[in-house]
SEVO-911333 format. One record per residue (C-alpha): x, y, z; chain; residue in three letters. Coordinates in steps of 0.25 Angstrom, whole numbers, plus 2048, in hexadecimal, padded with zeros to 3 digits. Layout:
// SEVO-911333
+-----+-----+-----+------+------+
|   x |   y |   z | unit | code |
+-----+-----+-----+------+------+
|   X |   Y |   Z |    A |  ALA |
...
+-----+-----+-----+------+------+
***
This chain:
// SEVO-911333
+-----+-----+-----+------+------+
|   x |   y |   z | unit | code |
+-----+-----+-----+------+------+
| 60F | ED1 | A27 |    A |  MET |
| 605 | ED8 | A22 |    A |  THR |
| 5F8 | ED2 | A1B |    A |  THR |
| 5ED | EDA | A14 |    A |  ILE |
| 5E0 | ED3 | A10 |    A |  GLY |
| 5D2 | ED2 | A13 |    A |  LYS |
| 5CB | EC8 | A1B |    A |  LEU |
| 5BC | EC4 | A19 |    A |  ASP |
| 5B6 | EBD | A24 |    A |  VAL |
| 5A7 | EB7 | A26 |    A |  GLU |
| 5A2 | EB5 | A34 |    A |  VAL |
| 596 | EB1 | A3A |    A |  LYS |
| 592 | EB8 | A46 |    A |  VAL |
| 587 | EB6 | A50 |    A |  GLN |
| 584 | EC4 | A54 |    A |  SER |
| 57A | ECF | A51 |    A |  THR |
| 57F | ED9 | A46 |    A |  ALA |
| 57F | EE4 | A50 |    A |  ASP |
| 588 | EDD | A5A |    A |  LYS |
| 592 | ED7 | A4F |    A |  PHE |
| 593 | EE5 | A48 |    A |  TRP |
| 596 | EEB | A55 |    A |  ASN |
| 5A1 | EE0 | A59 |    A |  SER |
| 5A7 | EE4 | A4B |    A |  ILE |
| 5A7 | EF2 | A4F |    A |  MET |
| 5AD | EF2 | A5B |    A |  ASN |
| 5B6 | EE5 | A59 |    A |  SER |
| 5C3 | EEE | A5D |    A |  ALA |
| 5BE | EEC | A6A |    A |  THR |
| 5B5 | EE0 | A6A |    A |  ILE |
| 5BD | ED6 | A63 |    A |  PHE |
| 5CA | ED5 | A6C |    A |  PRO |
| 5C1 | ED4 | A78 |    A |  LYS |
| 5B7 | EC9 | A72 |    A |  VAL |
| 5C1 | EC1 | A6A |    A |  CYS |
| 5CE | EC4 | A72 |    A |  SER |
| 5D4 | EB6 | A6D |    A |  GLY |
| 5D4 | EBB | A5E |    A |  LEU |
| 5D6 | ECC | A61 |    A |  TYR |
| 5E1 | ED1 | A69 |    A |  LYS |
| 5DC | EE0 | A67 |    A |  ASN |
| 5D6 | EEA | A5E |    A |  VAL |
| 5DF | EF6 | A5B |    A |  GLU |
| 5D7 | F03 | A55 |    A |  VAL |
| 5E2 | F0B | A4E |    A |  LEU |
| 5D8 | F16 | A47 |    A |  GLU |
| 5CA | F19 | A49 |    A |  GLY |
| 5C0 | F14 | A54 |    A |  ASP |
| 5C0 | F05 | A51 |    A |  GLY |
| 5B3 | F04 | A4A |    A |  GLN |
| 5B2 | F0F | A3F |    A |  SER |
| 5B6 | F11 | A31 |    A |  VAL |
| 5C5 | F14 | A32 |    A |  GLY |
| 5C9 | F0D | A3D |    A |  THR |
| 5D6 | F04 | A3D |    A |  VAL |
| 5D8 | EFA | A48 |    A |  ARG |
| 5E3 | EF0 | A48 |    A |  VAL |
| 5DD | EE1 | A4E |    A |  ILE |
| 5E9 | ED9 | A56 |    A |  HIS |
| 5E5 | ECA | A57 |    A |  PHE |
| 5E7 | EC0 | A62 |    A |  ALA |
| 5F6 | EBB | A63 |    A |  GLU |
| 5F2 | EAD | A5D |    A |  GLU |
| 5EC | EB4 | A50 |    A |  SER |
| 5F3 | EB2 | A43 |    A |  PRO |
| 5EF | EC0 | A40 |    A |  VAL |
| 5F6 | ECA | A4A |    A |  LYS |
| 5EF | ED8 | A45 |    A |  THR |
| 5E5 | EDD | A3C |    A |  VAL |
| 5E4 | EEC | A39 |    A |  LYS |
| 5D6 | EF0 | A33 |    A |  GLU |
| 5D0 | EFD | A2E |    A |  ARG |
| 5BF | EFE | A2E |    A |  ILE |
| 5BD | F04 | A21 |    A |  GLU |
| 5AD | F04 | A22 |    A |  GLU |
| 5A2 | F02 | A2B |    A |  VAL |
| 593 | F01 | A28 |    A |  ASP |
| 58B | F00 | A35 |    A |  GLU |
| 57D | EFE | A2C |    A |  THR |
| 583 | EF2 | A25 |    A |  LYS |
| 58C | EED | A32 |    A |  TYR |
| 597 | EED | A29 |    A |  GLU |
| 5A6 | EF1 | A2A |    A |  SER |
| 5B2 | EF1 | A22 |    A |  GLY |
| 5BF | EEF | A27 |    A |  ILE |
| 5CC | EEE | A20 |    A |  GLN |
| 5D7 | EE7 | A26 |    A |  ARG |
| 5E6 | EEB | A21 |    A |  TYR |
+-----+-----+-----+------+------+
***
């Protein structure tokens, strides 16, 4: 079964903007290491894992009700620390 949709989430984070931005931009390698109970791995299918056009598949931990998510980075604005990731 495939589900396509949009998820908007607001999360409060205790971090400097620079550290948080760096963790998001390097999430393909950082998230599976620091959140191994949630992320099994992140597979980069196209691109460098950080820039516009990158396509990656997130494989979640076995216990997660969501097993995989495929996403494409459509926009990155480093001056505003914003990114546009479309999941499909």
